[in-house]
Structures are given as C-alpha cells and as structure tokens.
C-alpha positions, 0 to 999 in steps of 0.5 A: 846654870843656863843662860836663861837662869843668868840674872844680871843687874846694874846697881851703881854707888850711891855714895863717895866719900874723899878723905884728902882733897887736893886742888893742883894749879895746873894739869902739868902740876898733877902730871908731875906728882903722878910721875913722882908717886908712881916712881917714875912708872908710866901711869895715867889720868882721868879726865871728864867735864874739863876736870884731869884727876886721880884717885886712890880707892880704899881696897874693900879688903876690911869688913867696915869697908866691904859692909859699906860697899855692899850695904849702902853702896858707898866707896871710900876714895882716901885720896883725889888730887884734880887740876882744871883742864878744860879740853881733853888731850890724850897726854900730858908732857911736863916741861921735865919731858914726863909724859903722862897718858889721860883717858877720857872717862866721859861716858863713865857716869860715876866718874863724870859726876865725881869730876862735876863735883870736883870742879864745883870744889874749885869756887871752895879751893886755892891751888894746892891747898888741902880740904 
C-alpha cells in the first residue's frame, strides 16, 4: 500500500452516555477523590470551559460496547466526577499537600462539549449529590 492509497477520515463520536455523575463542591474535593481512587498514585484531571473533571470509560471489550462504538459512534462513561473551576491552573494542591496535575483540554472538541454539558448539570444538582 502506498501513501497514495491511504485514506484517512475523522469520524468523531456522536454520543456519550454517562452512567454515574457526581458534582464535587470544589476543585480540592475532586482532587482528593482522584488521589484516593488512584491509590495515592499521581493521576490527573481534565479542564475545559470552567469545569475540572475526571471520567472512567467503559472499555470496548464486550460485543455490545464495541457495536455501540462502531455502529452508533456512542461511548459510555461509567463514572464522571466534576467541579466548577472558572480559571485553568496546571495543578491543584490540597490542604493535605496532595498535588494533582490538570490538563487543559480546551482544544479537544469532545471534552470541551462534555465540559459544557457538565456545567449545565450544576443547575440540576447540589454538591456531592448523584443523579
């Protein structure tokens, strides 16, 4: 196959299904949560559109998930945690001196749209509640 024969396409996902959604009361709270679930290992958070968040995707290792991914451009996030953080900062240092890096994902259309959707959910939720 030569370069001339190469076909590349961009086919973005069409749908994200969120199974569990938690609004944290502050960026510090989600930073603590992230550190705890990672077993004290360094892990990061995403930021876009004034929202800091973390998500856990359902692996496309089952036939059903793979079919949804390929045929419907649908992905599943089994858990999403988020907090409002109007201004980007590269790190959160909690009062316990845990340092959590934050990645600015503004340039990623999918994660930017996800952040906008999450921000809209804050009017429907109270801190630390689940939907």
